N, C-alpha and C positions, 0 to 999 in steps of 0.2 A: 959301771956306767952311771953317770949322774942322771937323776930323774929330771923330766921336763914337764912343764905345765902349759897347756894350751890357753892362750888368752882369748877374749872375745874377738871375733873377726870383724873387719871393717871393710867398707867398699869405697873405692875411689870415686870421686865426683865426675861430672861431665867434663869439666875442664881439666880434671886430673889426668885425663888421657892425653891432653895437649901439653900440660905443665906438670912435670914430675913432682914438683914441690907440693901440689895439692894432695897427691896420693900419700906423700910422706906425712903431711899434717893430719890427714884423715886417719892414718894408721896410729899416729901417736895420740890423737885426740881421744880415742876410746879409753885410754888409760886414765883420763881425767874425769870420766863419768863415774859418778858414785851412786849408790843404791841405798834407799831407806826401806828396808824390808824386814820388819819384825813380826813375829807371830806368837800368839799365846800357845802354850804347850798342848792344849787340848782342842784347839779349833782349826788346826791346819794353817798353812802359810797365808799371810795377808798379801794382797796384790801390791806390787811395787808402786811407789809414788815418785813423781818427778823430783829430781834433785839437780843441783848445779846451776850455773848461769847467774847473771846479774842483770835483772830487768832494767833497773834504773840507769846503769851505765851504758847499756846497749840500746836503749830506747831511741826512737826516731829523732832526727835533727831537722830543724826548720830550714827554710830557704830552698836552694836548688839541690841540696844533697837529699837523696831519697831517704825516707824514714826507714830505719833499720830495726829489725826485730832481734831479740836476744835468744840465746839457747833455751832459757827458761820458758819464754813465750812459745817457742816452737814445740817444746816438750808438752806444754799444756794443750796445744792444738792437736798434736799427734796422739797423745795418750788419752783419747776420748773413751767414754764408757762402752761404746759400741765397736771399738777397734777390733777386738777378737772376732766379733760377729762378721765384720767387714772382711776379715781374713778367711772366713769360712771355718773358724775353730772357736765357736761361741763358748765352749766349756773351759777354755784356757784362761789363766790369769797371767798378767805380766810378771816376769821374774825380775827384770831390771828396767829402769826408766831414768833418763837423765838428759841434760843439756850442756852444751859447751859453747863458749864465746867464739873462739877460733878465728884465725886470720892467716893469710898467705902473703908472702913478699915475692914480688915479681923480680925479674932480672934487673930492672932499673930502680929497684928499691921501693917501689910503691906497695903499700900494704892494702890488701883486699880483705874485707870482712867476710867471714864464712861461718856464721853461727849455725849450730846444728843440734839435733836431738835424735835419740835412739830409744826404741822400746823393744825389748826381747821377750818372746814367748817360747814355749817348748818347741813349737813347730816353725814359727817365722820370727825373723828380726826385721824391723822396719826403721829406716832413717829418714829424716827430713832436714834438708840443708837449704839455707839461703845464701846466695852469692851476689855480691855487689861489685862486679867486675866491669860493668858498663858494656859487656858484649851482648849483642842480640842473640836470640835463640834460633830464629829463622836462618837457614843456611848452615847451621852447625852440624848437621848430620854427617857431613863428609869428614869431620874430625873424630867421629866416634866409632869408626870401624864398619866393616861390612854388615849389612842387616839393619843399621840404624834407620829409623823410619820417622820422617817428618809428618806431623799431623797437628790438629787443633784440639785442645782440651780446655773446657770451660771458656771457650771463645778466645783463647790465646794461643800463639804459636808454641809448639811443643815438639820434643824429640823422644822417641822410645827406643831404647837400645840395650844390648847385652853388656854385662859387666861381670866382674869377678871380685870376690872379697880377698883380703890379704890375711893370711893366718900368721900370727906371731907366737913363738914359743919361748918361754922364759925358763932358764935353768935354775934349779934349786942351789947349785953350788956357787952361784954368783958370777959365772962366766957369761960371755956375750950371748944375747938372745939371737935367734935366727928367725927368718920369715920365709914364706913361700906362698904359692897360690892357694886360695881357699875354695869356696863353693861358688857355683854360678849364681848370678844375681840379675835382676831386671831393674832398669832405672828409667824414670820419666823426668825429663827436664821441661819446666813450663816457664814461659816468660813472666817477669815480675809485673808487667802491665800489658794491657791489650795492644798498645802501640809498639810493643817490643823495643822500648827505648834503651834497654840494657839491664843486665842482671837477671837472675832466675831463682826459682825454687825447684828443688830436686827431691823426689821421693824414690828411695831404693828399697828393694825387697829381696830377701833370700831365705832359703829353708835350711834347717839344721841337718836334714837328711841328704842334702846335696842335689835334690831334684830341682830342675829349672822351674821357677815360679810361673804361674799362669798370668799372662798379661791382663786378663780380665780382672783378676784380683788386684793387681797393682793399680789399674785405672779406677777401680771402685774405691780403693783407699784414697787415692789422690783427689778424686772428685768430691769426696766427703770431707777430707781434712783441709785441703788448701783454702777453701772459702772461710775457714775459721781462723786463719792466720791474721794477726793484726795488720790493718791497712790494706788487706787484699782488695776490698771493695773500692778503695781509692784508685786502684790501677785498672778498674774495669773500663 
């Protein structure tokens, strides 16, 4: 029997439950994240640093188009020095950290930018995604399954809901990979601006041991990280 290797799991975004393409892009996007993690032989492993993303190409545009962040900028915001402490695991160091440009094409051919970032620790993995789809967050709870909860976070419309990662397995013999359900995740989607004029930021959290993450941890991370995303204050 051929050996199989588990890849890093990824979680579908809020609109990924309404558009299957988003889930597919999220699953494939993890393969594009890279890690810069070198360690001297006698000092233990160094914490991972952000890699990937192209800030200059993904930076905001003038005029009516909302200014857009890059995967690199999202990674810089997410991979803060106190992220492990916010997760309740202050002794842990990030194993991987990276950003991805990302985009999704809708059925009518329109391309939606979905830059994202991911930081992985031994206990938790956290992702931060920006979506510029023009959809308001208010009223979206009905699309996200039973138990989705509409609320306000940092003064903006938000939805808190249950999600699940996708586990992808690659075969060493070169044959087709396979995928299946991963571990439970909790996701918070927050409007890009206080007027909820369209687009959102999304923070997702899951645990390596498969235990459902505590919502208090997710909210604590989101409330600390989101205000550090470029142009967040412009949407207040």
